[in-house]
C-alpha positions as CSV (number, residue, x, y, z in Angstrom):
1,M,11.2,9.5,-22.8
2,P,7.7,8.0,-21.9
3,R,9.4,5.4,-19.7
4,T,11.2,8.0,-17.5
5,P,8.2,8.8,-15.2
6,R,7.5,5.1,-14.8
7,A,11.2,4.4,-14.0
8,L,11.3,7.3,-11.6
9,G,8.1,6.0,-9.9
10,A,9.5,2.5,-9.6
11,A,12.8,3.8,-8.1
12,L,10.9,5.9,-5.5
13,L,8.7,3.0,-4.6
14,S,11.8,0.7,-4.2
15,A,13.6,3.3,-2.1
16,A,10.5,3.7,0.2
17,L,10.2,-0.1,0.6
18,L,13.9,-0.4,1.4
19,T,13.7,2.4,4.0
20,S,10.7,0.8,5.7
21,L,12.4,-2.6,5.9
22,T,15.6,-1.2,7.4
23,A,14.1,1.5,9.7
24,C,14.6,-0.5,12.9
25,G,17.5,-2.8,11.9
26,E,20.8,-2.9,13.7
27,D,24.1,-2.2,12.0
28,D,25.7,-5.6,12.9
29,G,23.1,-7.5,10.9
30,S,21.9,-9.7,13.8
31,A,18.5,-8.1,13.9
32,G,18.3,-7.7,10.2
33,T,18.3,-11.4,9.7
34,A,15.4,-11.9,12.2
35,T,13.5,-8.9,10.9
36,S,13.8,-9.6,7.2
37,G,12.2,-13.0,7.6
38,S,9.4,-11.5,9.5
39,S,6.2,-11.8,7.6
40,S,4.2,-11.7,10.8
41,E,1.0,-10.1,11.7
42,A,0.3,-9.5,15.4
43,S,-2.8,-8.7,17.3
44,S,-2.3,-7.4,20.8
45,T,-4.5,-8.9,23.5
46,A,-3.5,-6.1,25.8
47,S,-4.7,-2.6,25.0
48,S,-2.1,-1.0,22.7
49,G,1.0,-1.4,24.8
50,A,-0.7,-1.4,28.1
51,A,0.4,-3.8,30.7
52,S,-1.8,-6.7,31.7
53,S,-1.9,-8.1,35.2
54,S,-4.3,-11.0,34.6
55,A,-3.3,-14.7,34.9
56,P,-1.8,-16.2,31.7
57,A,-4.0,-18.2,29.4
58,D,-3.6,-22.0,29.7
59,D,-1.6,-22.3,26.5
60,A,0.2,-19.0,26.8
61,K,4.0,-18.9,26.2
62,V,5.4,-16.9,29.1
63,I,8.8,-15.2,28.5
64,D,10.5,-13.7,31.5
65,I,12.6,-10.7,30.6
66,A,15.0,-9.1,33.0
67,I,16.5,-5.6,32.2
68,K,19.1,-4.5,34.7
69,D,22.2,-2.2,34.5
70,G,21.9,-1.9,30.7
71,D,21.8,-5.7,30.1
72,V,18.9,-7.8,29.0
73,S,18.1,-11.5,29.5
74,P,17.3,-13.5,27.5
75,S,19.6,-12.2,24.8
76,G,18.6,-13.2,21.3
77,D,17.1,-16.6,22.2
78,R,14.9,-18.2,19.5
79,I,11.5,-19.3,21.0
80,E,8.9,-21.3,19.1
81,V,5.3,-20.3,19.4
82,K,2.2,-21.4,17.6
83,R,0.3,-19.1,15.3
84,G,-2.2,-17.1,17.3
85,Q,-0.9,-18.4,20.6
86,T,-0.8,-15.8,23.5
87,V,2.7,-14.7,24.3
88,E,3.2,-13.0,27.6
89,L,6.3,-10.9,28.0
90,K,6.9,-10.6,31.8
91,V,9.3,-7.6,32.1
92,T,11.2,-6.8,35.2
93,A,13.3,-3.6,34.7
94,D,15.4,-1.3,36.8
95,S,14.4,1.7,34.7
96,E,11.8,2.6,32.1
97,G,12.2,1.8,28.4
98,E,10.5,0.4,25.3
99,I,10.4,-2.9,23.6
100,H,9.8,-3.1,19.9
101,V,8.0,-6.2,18.5
102,H,8.8,-6.4,14.7
103,S,5.5,-7.9,13.7
104,D,3.0,-6.6,11.2
105,P,1.9,-4.2,12.4
106,E,4.9,-3.3,14.5
107,Q,4.3,-2.9,18.2
108,E,6.0,-0.7,20.8
109,L,5.6,-1.7,24.4
110,A,6.6,1.0,26.9
111,Y,7.6,-0.4,30.3
112,K,8.3,1.3,33.6
113,E,10.7,0.4,36.4
114,G,9.4,-2.6,38.2
115,E,7.3,-5.6,36.9
116,Q,4.9,-5.6,34.0
117,T,3.3,-8.1,31.7
118,F,2.4,-7.6,28.1
119,S,0.2,-10.0,26.1
120,L,0.3,-10.4,22.3
121,A,-0.4,-13.0,19.7
122,I,1.3,-13.3,16.3
123,E,-1.0,-14.5,13.5
124,R,1.4,-15.0,10.6
125,P,4.2,-17.6,10.5
126,G,7.7,-16.3,10.4
127,V,10.4,-15.0,12.7
128,V,9.6,-11.9,14.7
129,A,12.4,-10.0,16.5
130,V,11.6,-8.5,19.9
131,E,14.2,-5.8,20.7
132,D,15.0,-3.1,23.2
133,H,16.2,-0.3,20.9
134,A,17.5,1.9,23.7
135,L,19.9,-0.9,24.7
136,D,20.4,-1.9,21.1
137,K,19.8,-5.6,21.9
138,V,17.6,-8.4,20.6
139,I,15.7,-9.9,23.5
140,V,14.1,-12.9,21.7
141,Q,13.2,-14.1,18.2
142,L,9.7,-15.5,18.1
143,E,9.6,-18.4,15.6
144,V,5.9,-18.5,14.7
145,R,4.7,-21.8,13.2
């Protein structure tokens, strides 16, 4: 009987961890693969989801994202970036929405109709999924080295 509270605590902890790992995954498993390998830590160079209109840094990786009529381009491409390198997501959209960056901590970037640029940097190596949850689509997978 003394092991029952310990076993219960371990089971609750396991359930909580499993829930946090699968909270934003897709049912088809395509994002689950990208997200599960994501041991990435991000630091946003723009203020908490705010768009940035400044010129990209010299070594910045610029990713053009087009969201139109419920489709997104690119669609699941894997892009290599260096650890700490500035990544600029240039979003052109025909309606407002939100992009989720499955880094640690996770980032949510709200975009509006028109053009916006979001800057971020990933500090930990791994694969980070960048998704549009409203469209249920993976935009890119950042492979941080």
